[in-house]
PASE-443198 format. One record per residue (C-alpha): residue in one letter; residue number from 1; x, y negated, z negated. Coordinates in steps of 0.02 Angstrom, whole numbers. Layout:
N
site residuo->A	num->NUM	east->X	north->Y	up->Z
...
This chain:
75
site residuo->M	num->1	east->-624	north->5530	up->-3040
site residuo->T	num->2	east->-612	north->5715	up->-3075
site residuo->H	num->3	east->-745	north->5844	up->-3031
site residuo->G	num->4	east->-823	north->5934	up->-3179
site residuo->R	num->5	east->-776	north->6105	up->-3109
site residuo->E	num->6	east->-597	north->6066	up->-3163
site residuo->I	num->7	east->-657	north->6063	up->-3343
site residuo->I	num->8	east->-748	north->6229	up->-3324
site residuo->A	num->9	east->-583	north->6302	up->-3262
site residuo->M	num->10	east->-501	north->6251	up->-3427
site residuo->F	num->11	east->-596	north->6391	up->-3513
site residuo->K	num->12	east->-485	north->6519	up->-3429
site residuo->E	num->13	east->-344	north->6458	up->-3542
site residuo->Q	num->14	east->-425	north->6437	up->-3712
site residuo->E	num->15	east->-589	north->6441	up->-3809
site residuo->Y	num->16	east->-657	north->6271	up->-3862
site residuo->N	num->17	east->-795	north->6197	up->-3966
site residuo->K	num->18	east->-866	north->6027	up->-3919
site residuo->E	num->19	east->-741	north->5923	up->-4017
site residuo->T	num->20	east->-586	north->6020	up->-3964
site residuo->L	num->21	east->-643	north->6022	up->-3782
site residuo->V	num->22	east->-670	north->5834	up->-3777
site residuo->Q	num->23	east->-498	north->5808	up->-3856
site residuo->A	num->24	east->-416	north->5929	up->-3732
site residuo->I	num->25	east->-498	north->5838	up->-3586
site residuo->I	num->26	east->-436	north->5670	up->-3650
site residuo->E	num->27	east->-261	north->5739	up->-3678
site residuo->K	num->28	east->-253	north->5812	up->-3503
site residuo->Y	num->29	east->-340	north->5675	up->-3402
site residuo->G	num->30	east->-327	north->5519	up->-3512
site residuo->E	num->31	east->-457	north->5424	up->-3611
site residuo->N	num->32	east->-507	north->5314	up->-3464
site residuo->E	num->33	east->-536	north->5455	up->-3338
site residuo->R	num->34	east->-713	north->5474	up->-3275
site residuo->F	num->35	east->-791	north->5633	up->-3210
site residuo->Y	num->36	east->-923	north->5679	up->-3083
site residuo->T	num->37	east->-1028	north->5831	up->-3042
site residuo->C	num->38	east->-1144	north->5876	up->-2899
site residuo->S	num->39	east->-1280	north->5770	up->-2980
site residuo->E	num->40	east->-1196	north->5645	up->-3098
site residuo->E	num->41	east->-1049	north->5525	up->-3092
site residuo->N	num->42	east->-949	north->5406	up->-3200
site residuo->L	num->43	east->-958	north->5521	up->-3352
site residuo->T	num->44	east->-838	north->5508	up->-3499
site residuo->A	num->45	east->-761	north->5668	up->-3568
site residuo->S	num->46	east->-894	north->5676	up->-3704
site residuo->G	num->47	east->-1031	north->5633	up->-3580
site residuo->L	num->48	east->-974	north->5772	up->-3464
site residuo->V	num->49	east->-977	north->5901	up->-3604
site residuo->D	num->50	east->-1151	north->5841	up->-3657
site residuo->F	num->51	east->-1207	north->5852	up->-3475
site residuo->F	num->52	east->-1144	north->6031	up->-3460
site residuo->I	num->53	east->-1236	north->6079	up->-3620
site residuo->R	num->54	east->-1398	north->5998	up->-3556
site residuo->M	num->55	east->-1380	north->6086	up->-3388
site residuo->N	num->56	east->-1347	north->6254	up->-3473
site residuo->K	num->57	east->-1170	north->6266	up->-3402
site residuo->F	num->58	east->-1101	north->6282	up->-3578
site residuo->T	num->59	east->-1197	north->6379	up->-3709
site residuo->P	num->60	east->-1141	north->6343	up->-3887
site residuo->T	num->61	east->-1096	north->6496	up->-3992
site residuo->N	num->62	east->-1033	north->6515	up->-4170
site residuo->N	num->63	east->-852	north->6508	up->-4108
site residuo->G	num->64	east->-865	north->6378	up->-3970
site residuo->F	num->65	east->-945	north->6388	up->-3798
site residuo->K	num->66	east->-995	north->6524	up->-3679
site residuo->V	num->67	east->-969	north->6463	up->-3500
site residuo->N	num->68	east->-1106	north->6495	up->-3374
site residuo->T	num->69	east->-1057	north->6504	up->-3191
site residuo->C	num->70	east->-1046	north->6340	up->-3097
site residuo->A	num->71	east->-1151	north->6349	up->-2939
site residuo->C	num->72	east->-1077	north->6195	up->-2855
site residuo->E	num->73	east->-975	north->6219	up->-2699
site residuo->T	num->74	east->-803	north->6149	up->-2664
site residuo->K	num->75	east->-815	north->6010	up->-2537
């Protein structure tokens, strides 16, 4: 499993909307990879993006997402 902060780091490389971000996650980590965060686990790529939107980590804009700072600590 991969921590969700790795996905947030992807935004340093490129701007994404929901569909292109899910596809980029699948291309990088594989369709069967599952993700976890400080409060959730066993999330699919799409589930992780939905979680980040719900938790206000990603704010949708007209051109994609604005990333809000991740407060979780590296363990």
